[in-house]
N, C-alpha and C positions, 0 to 999 in steps of 0.2 A: 647493388654494387658489390657488397661483401660476398653474395652468392656467386657472382661472375668471377670475382677474384679467386674464390675457392676452387671453381672449376678450372681456372687457368693453372693454379698451383698443382692440382691433381694431374692435369694433362702434362705439365712439365716434369713432374716426378715419374709418370708412366713412361714418357719419352726417354728420360735419363736411365730408367731401369732397363728398358728394352735395348737401348744403345749399349749399356754396359754389358748386357748378356751377349749381344751379338759380337762384341769386340773382346771377348774373354781371351786372355793370353795364356799360352802354355810354354813350358821350357823349350827353347829352340833345339833342333837336331842339327848337328854340324854337317856342313855340305860335303866335306872330304872323306866321309866315312862310308864303308859298306855296312848296311843295316838290314835287319829283319824287323818287321813290326807285326805284332799279333793284335787282332781285333777280339777283345774279350767281352763276351756277351752277358756274363752273369753280373759283372760289376760295371758295365758300360765304360770300359777303359781301353786305351791302346798302350801296349808295352813295346819299347824300342830296345833292340839288342845290337850292340857293337859286334860285328862278325869277325873283326880282327882279334879283339880281346876275348870274344865269346863270353860276354857278360852283359847284364841288363844295364842300360844307361839311365832310363827314366820312364815314367808313365804319364799319360795324359788322361785325366778323369773327364769323360765326355758328358754332355747334357742330354744326349739322345741315344736311343737303343740301336746303334749301328751294328750290322752283322757282317759287313764286308768292306773291302777297300781295293782301290787301284792306284798305283803310283804312275804318274805320267812320265813320258819320255824325258822331260826336263829334269827329272830326278828330285824335284822339290815339291811339286804339287801332289797331294794325296786326296783322292776322292773317296768319301765315305757314304755308304748307303745302308738301308735297312727296310724290311718289309713294313714296319709300322711308322716309317718316317716319310713325311710329305715331300722332302727335298733330298737331292744328292748334294752333299756339302763338300766344298773344296777348301783345303787348308794348305798353307805354306809351311813346310817343315822347318826351314831355316828361320822363319819369322815367328813360328808358333802361333799363327793367327788364321782365322777363317777369312778367305779372300773372295769367295763367291758361293752361290747356291743355284742348282738347277731345279726347276719346278717339275718334278717327275710325277708327283702323286705317290700314294702308298703302293706297296706291292713288289718293290724291287728286292729280289732274293739272291741274285748273282750278277756278276759283271765280268767283262773281259776286254782288255786292250787287244785289238786285233793285230795280226803280225805286221801289217803295213804301218802301224804306229800312229795313225791319224784318226782312227775310228774306235768307238767303244760300243760294245753290245751289252745292253742291260736286259736282264730277264725279269719280266713283269708278270707276277702270278695273279694279280687282280684283273688284268686285261687279257691274260693268256697270250702274250705277245713277246717277241724279241724286238727291242727298240734300239735303233742305231743313232748315235750322237757323234758329232765332231767334238774336238777338244775345247771348243768355245761354248759347248752346251747346247748347240742347235740340233734339234732332232731332225735327222735326214730321212729316215723311213722306218716303217714297222712291218713285221711279218707275223701273221697269226699262227699259233702253234696248237698242240693238243692241250688239254686242261692241266694246270699246275706244272708248267715247265720248270726245270731245276738245273740239271747239268748241261753245259754247253762245251763243245769240243770243236776246235777249228782244224780243218784239213787245208793246210797252207798251199800245197801244190795244186789241189783241185779247186781251191777258192770256194770252199763250202763250209757251212756251219751245221754240225749235228746237234740236235736238241733232244734231251731225254725228258719225258713227262713222268712225274711220279705216280700219276693216277691212270694213265692210259698205256696200253700195251702197243705203242706205236712210236717209232722214231721219226722225228721231223727233220728234213734236210732243207737247208736254205742255200740257194745260189747267191754268193756274195757279189758276183758281177752283175747278174740280172736283177738282183735285189728282190727275189721272190722265192716262195716255197716251191720245191720240186718234189717229185715222188719219193716218199719215204718207205718204210717197211715195218712189219710187226716184230716186236721183241717181247721179252719176258716182263712180267708185272713188277712194279715198284723198283724200277731200274734207277741206279745212281752211280756215277763215276764211270769214266771210259778212257780208253787208250787206243790210239790209231797206229797200226803197223802198216805204213805205206808200202814197204817192200813186199809184204805178203798180201796186201789188199784185205787186211782183217781189222775189225773193230772189236775190242774186248770191252764188255760191259758188266759192271757189278750190280749191286742192289742190296736192299734191306730185307726183302721177302714180303710175302703177302699174307695178311691175317696172322694166324698163329704159326705159319710156316716160315722159318727164318732162312734167308738165302745163304747157301753154303758154297755156291759155285760162281765162277766167272763164265759168262756166256760169250762165245766167240761167233761172230757173223762175218760173212763177206761184206766188206764195207760199201760195195757198189750195188750188188743185187739184193742184199739182205738175207741171203741163204744162211740158215743155221749150220755151223760147222762142227762145234764140239763144246763140251763143258770142261772147265779146269777147276778142281777142288781148291777152295781157299776159305775154309770156315773161320769165322762166319761174318756175314755182312761185308764183303769186299766193296769199298766205296771210294777208294782213291788209287790212282795209277800213275807211275812215272816210268818212261822208257829211257835207258841209257846204256850205251856200249854193249849191245846184245843182251842186256839184262832188263827185266821188267820188275819194278818194285810195286807190290800190292799191299795196301793197308786195309786190314779187316777190323773194323772197330768193335764188332761184337765180341771178339776174343782178345782185343788189344794186341793183335799180332801183325808183324811186318814180314812179308814173304819176299824172297829174292828168287825169281824164276828166269829161265831162259825163254827165248821167243817161241819155243815149241810147247811151253807151258809146264815144263818139268821144274819142280821145286829144288833149288840149289841150297837154300838156307832159309832160316826163319828165326825170329826173335820176338819175345813179348816186350812191348814198349809202352810206357805211360799207362793212363787209365782212360778208356773210352776215347781213343784218338780219332779225329776226323780229318785233320789237315796235314799235308806233307809237301815239301818242296825239296829240290836238289840244287845245290850250289857248290862249286869247287869239289866235286866228288864226295860231298857230304850231304846226307839227308837230314832235313830239319823236320821234326815231327812234333805236333802239339798234342799234349794230353789234356783233353777237355775237362775231365774230372780230377786230374792230378795237378792242374794249373801250372804246367811247365812245358818247356821245350827240350827235346832230346836231340843232341847232335850226334849223328851216327855215321861211321865210316861205310861208304857204299860198297866197298870191296869185301870186307869181312863182317859187316853188321855189328861191329863193336861200338858200344855207346861211349863216345869220347867225353861228353859233358852233359849235364842236366842243369837247366837254367829256370828258375822260378819266374813266372810272369803273373799277370792279372788273373782274375777268376773266370774260367770258361773260355780259354782261347779257341776260337772257332775258325779263324782264317789267318794265314800268314802271307805277307807280301814282302818282297825283297827289293832293295836298291843297291846295286853294285857300284863301287867307286869307279868313276870314269878315268 
């Protein structure tokens, strides 16, 4: 009898512990604010920035090693994922609570809310696939890619998804209407980061380099045929791109350098920013750049590349997501 009672007590304690972990509460994020959130991978935290006041509001100390996030169209739901995490977890910002989990399995290294706003593409390096989910967490279809897919870039007009593999010198192209892989083309090794110039039919692709040889150039290809067009110097390791008003902003994390180019590839200006930056976003004509080793965000005027403000965040900001006030 005592042994059975002991088992029951242990079971109830375990249930209580698991329940309390799953219902952990965080400081809520106000609904009416424009915010940026950084996913900090060194200390497993999220930092939330008020974009009107340009100051940090609060941090969430997470229990799992998340590496990326997606904010849903409702402006409240944030999905968190990571390569070593078995699930993609959904949190309500205004409630500060986990509200759901998707059983994805490990391997998710990147994700994107597609332009139509009702589908999410998750990059799975364990399966070497792009997996497509609706906002209810139901997996709709999968497409096989080359080994170790990483960067994904959506061509909205053509309804295609370009996928860069870190280990294979081949670009994968997915037809989003027919839901299948179509003919891709060869590219340079260790590619990462891309920008699509629809007007010129070009795709600019950066990278880290292969072996001891560090990538110093942006490689420009015809976005349809894959024909190599030219190289644009941007030393070193150009890995992030944003196009805006006939300008292209390129972030080279090997030199912690931000370049402002025109669409012909001519350098108009440049600035050293942060320490080992990986991530960059543009909002209201301001660039937001995360310094991975300096643990900060830099708010930069997109016209003159002047740093307007530097904001401390958690350790190792690896990705930034933004919610604009409706």
